[in-house]
matplotlib code that plots the C-alpha trace (Angstrom):
import matplotlib.pyplot as plt

x = [93.6, 96.6, 96.8, 97.7, 94.0, 91.7, 90.7, 87.4, 86.7, 84.7, 85.3, 82.2, 82.6, 79.9, 79.5, 81.9, 83.7, 84.2, 85.6, 87.8, 89.7, 90.5, 91.8, 93.3, 95.3, 95.4, 97.4, 99.9, 100.3, 100.6, 103.4, 105.3, 105.2, 106.8, 109.4, 110.5, 113.0, 114.8, 112.5, 110.7, 106.9, 105.1, 101.3, 98.5, 96.3, 92.6, 90.2, 86.9, 85.2, 86.0, 89.9, 90.0, 89.3, 91.0, 94.5, 92.0, 92.3, 96.0, 97.4, 95.2, 96.9, 98.7, 101.0, 101.9, 104.9, 106.2, 106.3, 109.7, 108.2, 111.1, 111.5, 107.2, 106.4, 103.5, 101.1, 98.2, 95.7, 93.8, 93.6, 91.4, 93.5, 92.7, 94.9, 97.4, 95.3, 92.2, 89.8, 88.6, 92.8, 93.2, 96.8, 95.3, 92.8, 96.2, 97.8, 95.4, 94.1, 97.7, 101.1, 101.3, 101.8, 103.9, 107.5, 108.5, 110.3, 109.2, 110.5, 108.6, 105.7, 104.6, 101.6, 100.2, 100.6, 97.7, 96.8, 99.7, 102.6, 102.5, 101.7, 98.5, 96.1, 98.3, 101.1, 100.5, 99.5, 102.5, 104.3, 103.4, 103.2, 107.6, 108.0, 106.4, 108.3, 112.0, 108.9, 111.0, 108.3, 108.8, 107.3, 108.0, 105.0, 105.7, 103.3, 104.5, 103.6, 102.4, 102.7, 98.6, 96.6, 93.8, 90.6, 87.4, 84.1, 81.3, 78.1, 78.1, 81.2, 84.4, 87.3, 90.6, 88.7, 87.7, 84.1, 81.5, 81.1, 83.7, 87.1, 89.8, 88.5, 89.7, 93.3, 95.9, 98.9, 99.3, 100.6, 98.2, 96.1, 94.7, 90.2, 88.0, 84.0, 84.1, 81.1, 81.6, 82.8, 85.6, 85.8, 89.5, 90.9, 94.0, 94.2, 95.7, 94.8, 93.3, 96.5, 98.8, 96.0, 95.9, 99.5, 99.4, 100.0, 97.1, 94.4, 92.0, 89.0, 87.1, 82.5, 80.5, 76.8, 73.3, 73.7, 77.5, 75.5, 74.7, 78.0, 79.8, 77.2, 78.2, 81.2, 81.3, 78.5, 81.2, 79.9, 81.2, 84.4, 83.6, 80.2, 81.4, 84.9, 84.7, 84.7, 87.7, 90.3, 91.6, 94.8, 97.8, 97.4, 94.8, 91.7, 89.9, 87.0, 86.4, 82.9, 80.4, 76.7, 75.0, 76.8, 76.9, 73.1, 74.1, 76.9, 77.1, 78.0, 80.3, 82.4, 82.7, 86.3, 86.1, 89.3, 91.7]
y = [89.7, 92.2, 94.8, 97.2, 96.2, 96.5, 100.2, 99.6, 96.0, 95.1, 91.9, 90.6, 89.0, 87.4, 89.6, 92.1, 89.5, 87.7, 90.4, 91.5, 87.9, 88.3, 92.0, 91.1, 87.7, 90.3, 92.6, 90.1, 88.5, 92.0, 93.2, 89.5, 90.1, 93.3, 92.9, 89.7, 91.5, 94.0, 96.8, 98.7, 98.6, 101.2, 101.2, 104.3, 103.3, 104.3, 104.1, 103.6, 100.0, 98.5, 99.7, 98.7, 95.3, 94.2, 95.1, 92.9, 89.8, 90.5, 90.6, 86.9, 85.5, 82.9, 84.5, 87.9, 85.8, 85.6, 89.8, 91.5, 93.8, 95.8, 96.5, 98.2, 101.9, 102.5, 105.9, 107.2, 108.5, 111.0, 111.5, 113.2, 115.3, 115.1, 113.9, 110.4, 108.8, 109.7, 106.4, 108.7, 109.2, 106.5, 105.8, 104.7, 102.5, 100.9, 100.6, 98.4, 96.3, 95.3, 97.6, 97.0, 93.5, 93.0, 93.6, 96.7, 99.2, 102.5, 104.2, 102.6, 104.2, 108.0, 109.1, 112.9, 114.7, 115.4, 117.9, 117.4, 117.5, 121.0, 121.7, 123.5, 122.3, 124.2, 122.9, 118.8, 119.0, 120.4, 118.2, 115.3, 116.9, 117.2, 114.7, 113.1, 114.9, 112.2, 109.7, 107.3, 109.1, 108.0, 108.8, 112.3, 112.7, 114.9, 113.0, 110.3, 106.8, 103.3, 100.3, 100.4, 102.6, 101.9, 103.9, 103.2, 105.1, 106.9, 106.6, 109.8, 108.9, 110.7, 109.5, 110.0, 113.3, 114.5, 115.1, 115.7, 119.4, 121.6, 122.7, 119.8, 118.0, 120.5, 120.6, 119.7, 121.9, 120.5, 117.6, 117.6, 119.6, 120.8, 120.1, 122.1, 122.0, 118.6, 117.0, 114.0, 114.9, 115.1, 118.8, 119.1, 116.6, 116.4, 114.5, 113.3, 115.4, 113.6, 113.6, 111.7, 109.1, 109.4, 108.2, 105.4, 101.8, 100.4, 102.5, 99.2, 100.5, 98.5, 98.4, 97.1, 97.9, 98.6, 101.9, 102.4, 101.0, 104.5, 105.5, 102.8, 102.8, 106.2, 105.7, 103.1, 105.8, 108.1, 110.4, 114.4, 114.0, 116.9, 116.2, 111.9, 112.2, 108.8, 108.7, 110.4, 107.5, 105.9, 104.0, 103.2, 100.2, 98.8, 100.4, 97.7, 97.9, 95.1, 95.6, 92.7, 91.7, 93.9, 97.2, 95.4, 95.6, 98.3, 96.9, 95.9, 92.3, 92.7, 95.2, 92.3, 90.4, 86.8, 85.6, 88.6]
z = [63.9, 62.4, 65.4, 62.1, 61.1, 63.9, 65.5, 67.4, 68.8, 71.9, 74.3, 76.0, 79.2, 80.8, 84.3, 86.1, 88.0, 84.3, 83.0, 86.0, 85.9, 81.3, 81.6, 84.5, 83.1, 79.0, 81.4, 82.7, 79.5, 77.6, 80.3, 80.1, 76.4, 75.9, 78.6, 77.5, 75.2, 78.2, 77.3, 80.3, 79.7, 81.2, 81.7, 82.8, 85.4, 85.8, 89.2, 90.0, 90.7, 87.6, 87.4, 91.4, 90.5, 87.1, 89.9, 92.5, 89.8, 88.8, 92.2, 92.5, 89.2, 89.3, 86.9, 89.2, 90.0, 86.2, 85.8, 86.1, 87.8, 88.0, 85.0, 85.2, 85.6, 86.7, 86.3, 85.9, 83.6, 86.4, 89.8, 92.6, 94.2, 98.4, 100.5, 100.5, 102.6, 101.2, 99.8, 96.8, 95.4, 92.6, 94.2, 97.2, 95.4, 92.9, 95.8, 98.4, 95.0, 93.4, 93.9, 97.9, 97.0, 94.2, 94.1, 92.2, 93.0, 94.7, 92.1, 89.4, 90.9, 89.2, 91.3, 90.8, 93.5, 97.0, 98.8, 101.8, 99.0, 99.7, 95.6, 94.4, 92.1, 89.3, 90.3, 91.0, 87.3, 85.8, 87.9, 87.1, 82.8, 83.8, 84.8, 82.3, 80.2, 80.4, 78.8, 76.2, 72.8, 69.4, 66.4, 66.5, 68.8, 71.3, 73.6, 75.6, 74.3, 77.5, 75.8, 77.8, 79.1, 80.7, 81.0, 83.2, 81.4, 82.8, 82.4, 80.8, 79.0, 80.6, 80.6, 82.6, 84.7, 80.6, 81.0, 78.4, 77.1, 78.8, 77.8, 79.6, 76.8, 74.0, 75.3, 72.8, 74.1, 77.5, 79.0, 82.2, 83.1, 86.8, 87.0, 88.7, 89.4, 88.6, 87.6, 89.7, 93.3, 94.3, 92.6, 92.1, 89.9, 87.3, 83.8, 81.5, 77.9, 75.2, 72.9, 75.2, 76.5, 72.3, 72.4, 73.9, 72.1, 73.5, 74.9, 76.6, 77.7, 80.9, 81.3, 83.3, 83.6, 82.1, 82.7, 80.5, 77.6, 76.3, 76.4, 74.6, 71.6, 71.3, 71.0, 68.5, 67.0, 65.9, 68.2, 68.8, 71.3, 72.8, 74.8, 74.1, 75.6, 75.4, 71.3, 71.7, 72.9, 70.3, 71.0, 68.0, 67.9, 69.1, 71.1, 73.1, 74.7, 77.6, 78.4, 80.4, 78.5, 80.6, 78.6, 75.4, 74.5, 71.5, 70.6, 66.3, 66.2, 63.7, 66.1, 68.6, 68.0, 68.5, 68.7, 70.9]

ax = plt.figure().add_subplot(projection="3d")
ax.plot(x, y, z, "-o")
ax.set_aspect("equal")
plt.show()
């Protein structure tokens, strides 16, 4: 299928393990393809159990060594504002799952600030926005354009740290925002905003479990992104929901992509 004709599509795996393996293989293939002409490749990672499972599967994949990691830059769509070594931190999970196992330059890993870096929450969000300001832009947009932006999805439909019916999902004039009193612990976080996420060439959302079926169904049905943030996630070229069978129980057959 041509990328220009696709909006939101769904790719189904049988279970969480096969889902992680499938997405990991696609990730390595896409990174290699994007960088095949010598270009830099920018990817934005997510946290959560499936985000870590995909990275761990990539670390085990035989194609891992075929990627020129010196040309890959890693970012995050959100981060828990905790200490650098806190197990809740997305960066720590990603390092343990994949980044420590590959030959990627330290300067290519663009982590958000931690509480022990000496910045408060607002300053941490501003620092990440400033770092992203040096990111190459496309098509006249003021936002960075990740080759791939990974997102997990909560049962409530949240993406990154953009939660339902909160002001952060409505912010359109900033790159990164501080999140306080998060409905999901830990309470303090940093998140990219929706326009930055949607500036990505490809948005890949990874969901598993029956508790995610409702959020997926609402996203595909065109719910309001203010109340169901995942409904507002859309890549400029592709928007793919990678899901297992349990999460796909409410997916209309015509939206299932059997060719991708």
